C-alpha positions, 0 to 999 in steps of 0.5 A, a space after each residue: 589526729 588533726 591536732 597531732 599533725 598540726 602540732 608537728 608542723 608547729 614543732 618543725 617550724 619552731 626548730 627551724 627558727 631556733 636554728 635561724 634557718 629562715 629559708 627552711 622556715 618558708 618551705 615548712 610554712 608553705 607545706 603546712 598551708 597546703 594542708 591548713 589553708 586558713 591557718 593565720 599563724 603560718 601566713 604571719 610566720 612566712 611573711 616575717 621570714 620573707 621580710 628578713 630574707 629581704 624578699 618583700 615582693 614575695 611577702 606581698 604575694 603571700 599577703 595578697 593571696 591570704 586576703 583573697 582567700 579570707 584567711 586574713 582581713 583587709 587591715 591585718 598585718 598592715 605594718 608588714 605590708 607598709 614595710 614591704 612597699 617601702 622596701 620596694 620604693 613604692 612610697 605612696 602605697 606604703 603611706 596608704 598602708 600605714 594609715 591603717 596601722 595604730 599610732 605608735 613609735 614604730 609606725 612613726 619611725 617607718 613614716 619618718 623613713 618614707 618621708 625621707 625617701 620621698 624627699 619631704 624632709 620637713 615632715 621627716 624632721 617633725 616626726 623625729 623631733 616629736 619622737 625625741 621629745 617622747 624619748 628619755 635622755 638615757 635611752 639607747 634609742 635616743 642616739 639613733 634618733 639624733 643621728 637620723 635627725 641630723 641626716 634629715 637636716 643635712 638633706 633638707 639643707 642640700 635641697 633647699 640651699 639655705 645659706 642660713 640653715 647651718 647657724 644653729 648646728 651644735 657640734 658638741 658630740 662624741 658620735 662620729 656618725 652624727 658629726 659626719 651628718 652635721 658636717 654634711 649639713 654645714 657643707 650644704 649650707 656653704 660653710 665648707 671650712 667648718 665642715 672640713 674641721 668637723 670631718 677631720 675630727 669625725 675621722 679621728 674619732 671613728 679610727 679611735 673608737 673602731 680600734 678599741 672595738 678590735 675592728 680590722 684595718 680593712 673594716 675601719 677603712 671601709 667605715 671612714 671612706 665616706 667621711 674621707 670622700 665628703 672631706 674631698 668634696 669640702 676641699 673641692 668647694 674651698 678650691 683646694 684641688 690638689 688635696 681633693 684630687 689626692 683623696 679621690 685617687 686614694 679612694 678609687 683604689 679602695 675596694 671597700 666603698 659601696 656602689 653609691 659612694 664609689 659612683 660619687 667619687 668617680 663623678 667628683 674626680 671627673 668634675 675636677 678634670 672638667 674644671 680646666 680652661 682648655 680641654 681636648 676632645 679625647 679628655 672631655 670624652 673620658 670625662 664624659 664617660 666617667 661623669 655619667 649617672 651610674 643608673 639603677 645599679 647605685 640605688 643609694 644615690 638621692 634624687 639631688 645627687 642624681 640631679 647634680 650628676 645630670 647637671 654636670 653631664 650637661 656642663 661637659 656636653 656644653 664644653 664638647 659643643 654638643 649643645 643639643 645634647 646639653 639642652 636635653 640633659 637640662 630638660 631631663 632635670 626639669 622633668 625628673 628632678 623638678 623638686 631639686 634646686 640647681 641654681 646654675 642650671 638656668 644660667 647654663 641654659 642661657 649660655 647654651 642659647 647664646 652659643 646656638 645664636 638664640 640671643 632672644 631666648 637667652 634674654 628671656 631665660 636670664 630675665 626669668 632668673 633675675 625676677 625669680 631669685 633674690 637680689 643677692 643671688 640674682 645679681 649676675 643674671 641681672 647684669 647679663 640680661 641687661 648686657 644682652 638687652 642693651 646690645 640689642 638696643 632694648 633700653 626700656 627692657 634693660 631699665 625694667 630688669 634693673 628697676 625690679 632688682 633695685 626694688 628688691 635690693 632696697 629691702 635687704 639688710 646688710 647683716 643677712 649678706 654674706 659679703 656686704 661690701 661687694 653687694 654695696 658696690 653692685 647696688 650702687 653701680 646698678 643705681 648709677 646705671 639706671 641714672 645713666 640709661 634714664 635721664 628722668 631719674 638723675 638723683 637715684 645714685 645719690 639716694 642709693 649712697 645715702 641709703 647704704 650709709 644710713 644702713 651701715 651706721 645704723 647697724 654699727 658695723 665694724 667692717 672695714 671693707 663695708 665702710 670703704 665701699 660705702 665711702 666710694 659710693 659717697 665719693 661718686 655721689 659727691 658727698 666728700 665729707 661723709 666719705 672722709 668719715 667713712 674712710 676714717 672709720 674704715 682705717 680705725 676698724 682695720 687697725 683694731 682688727 689687726 689688718 693692714 690699712 693698705 689691704 682695704 679695697 678702695 679707690 679713693 681712700 688715700 686721695 680723700 684722706 690725704 686732702 684737708 678740708 680746704 681742698 675738698 671742693 677741688 677733690 670733688 671736681 677732680 673725682 667728677 672728671 673720671 670717665 663714666 665708663 671707668 666708673 662702671 668698671 670699678 663699681 661692677 667688679 669682674 666686668 671687663 671693659 670690652 663688655 662694658 662698652 656695650 652698656 653705652 646707648 647705641 645712639 651715642 656710639 654711632 654719633 661718636 663713630 660719625 664724629 670720628 669719621 669726619 675728623 679722621 685725617 690720613 697720614 702723609 706717608 700712608 697716603 703715599 703708599 696707598 697711591 703707590 699700591 693703586 698704580 701697581 695694581 693698575 700696571 699689572 692689569 695693563 700688562 696681562 690683558 684677557 684673551 682676545 682683548 682689543 681696546 678699539 673693538 665695537 661691541 656686536 649689536 646683534 649679540 642678543 640674537 640667536 646665531 643662525 638669525 644674525 645677518 652675517 651668519 653663513 652656514 658651514 661649507 660641505 664637500 661637493 660630494 656631500 652636497 650632491 648626496 643631499 641634493 639628489 633623491 632620498 637614499 639614492 647612490 651616485 657611485 658604485 661601491 659606496 655601501 658599507 662593505 667598500 671603502 666608504 665612510 667606515 675606514 678600517 685599519 689592517 694593522 691594528 683593528 679596533 674590536 668594535 669596528 671589526 664587528 661592524 665591518 664583518 656585518 656586510 648588509 648590502 640592503 641597509 641604507 646606502 650612505 647612512 651615518 655610522 656615528 662615532 667609532 665603536 657605536 654599533 647596534 650589534 651585540 658586542 663580543 664577550 671579551 670586549 670591554 668599554 666602548 670598543 677600544 682596546 685599553 692596551 693599544 691606541 685605536 687607528 682612529 
């Protein structure tokens, strides 16, 4: 009888599975478990059905209940338990549960997904490489593994910002999804131009493939929308703002984008709007609302994307002069997204410190950035820190920062630098600045020029811009012969590459090549006569002269100002105008003297003594009647009818009586103090009538007083 009932439960569950009714499967297994609590198969079927229904929390509850009743062992269904924790974003618990699973391709795939979601991309790449090594070339699973591997590499490049990571990317593929992931990696490596080409090819390939599979136009647009969004990002990196904005506008009207992609599109479009030089309050407010992080609703956003959104929010808050809120946003990045690398966050924090008049903190932040980064990435932070240090007169600290950067720059090969000509000019200019600030190292700039010359010719470079930069450095160092050789090689390299010789950015190439060997010494003397400040401006591109003035030591600036003040002579016309204006001011003062002004008046010698104690003080004279009243007995009346009821001190007008005064006149108390001071009009101690407002005066008419 028992076996027949059990078989009926299994038959009903089998029919529900055949009909693909997973909700009915869950209900049938719950009913069956009420009768057979120790039946393991019902638990397994229910857990799998809940996972397919995307209800991992309920599946975990069923597993925990079965383990508590000893229906399942502790390690039973460990893979399903790990998957449920992974779906609930509990990646630590998912890894712990996966340790009990037997090693295999399925466990490795789940481990790779957990590593990807945990931002441990190196481990994820390692697992996918191992899976690809054990997968046949003709297998259908290989395309999926290659696609996931490309996504992991792109995410790793986004986080690490390694500019050389994209050098080994192979773009020979027909899979548009793989092309999209490879373009994302190229974009993260700073190769936006190559990324745009690959994204356009991916979009074309996707349209062709999906049209062959009879996809609808709406579904095709939904599939290529992320590709177009990534293309707009690449165009934005290439500063093609109008093209990027046009794509963003078209995507914002598209309803097929998922929540995460739409949030990114809105955010990037708002970032484009925040790149203007002048922003109004209303416009920055709209940008701030659009640039806000979408919160937990967009679960598809990675940690790096959320960190970048928070950073952009800090930028907009800084534009709105909300420096405290901007610093709070930067603190949130350091706290919640510590594993994400945002190179400009430290520079923004230093800029906020300067805006809040905390230059010492800005100097410390920029110094830390200069020490932590390499010579190429930290050159701007180094120069900014030196500028602040010199403005405060801390020459020794500025020298320390420059020397640390110089030591790192000496060990860099010019082949590994993206723009070697710019780096050479920075390197020589900073070495010359060290010579200027420290008289002990007077030959450092010449050594730097010889160092970059040796590096350029050791690597047999054919870069005309680099050779011209080396030639400029040699001219400043006084080695005109080597500079002539560099400039000649630069013109040869430019001609061989088809470039115009006049486009070479060099200050001295025309002067050095125009002079013959006999005029080398005169050319050198002419070049040495350049102003030192002009040298700094030319060697450090992008630094305006009003900022360069701060590089000059404070003692020399003060000495120059003092010498200028000594030889300053006022012009004759200006001197006459000054004297005339002074005379006009004096005449105006004489015409309008202050009140009671007496030129011959002698100051009072007793003016610091209280008035009643001065020798010339006389008390105020009173009337004869008051004098008699005060001189008699206290309270005594000298005349009849001087009480409150007569015509004594309270004079009442019969024509226009004031209400408060009438209240006093009606209370004729003969036993009150005779001759008492009534005080000002309307100051009676009696209760005022309810219709009286104010202090006893009728607002419509004037009082008789």
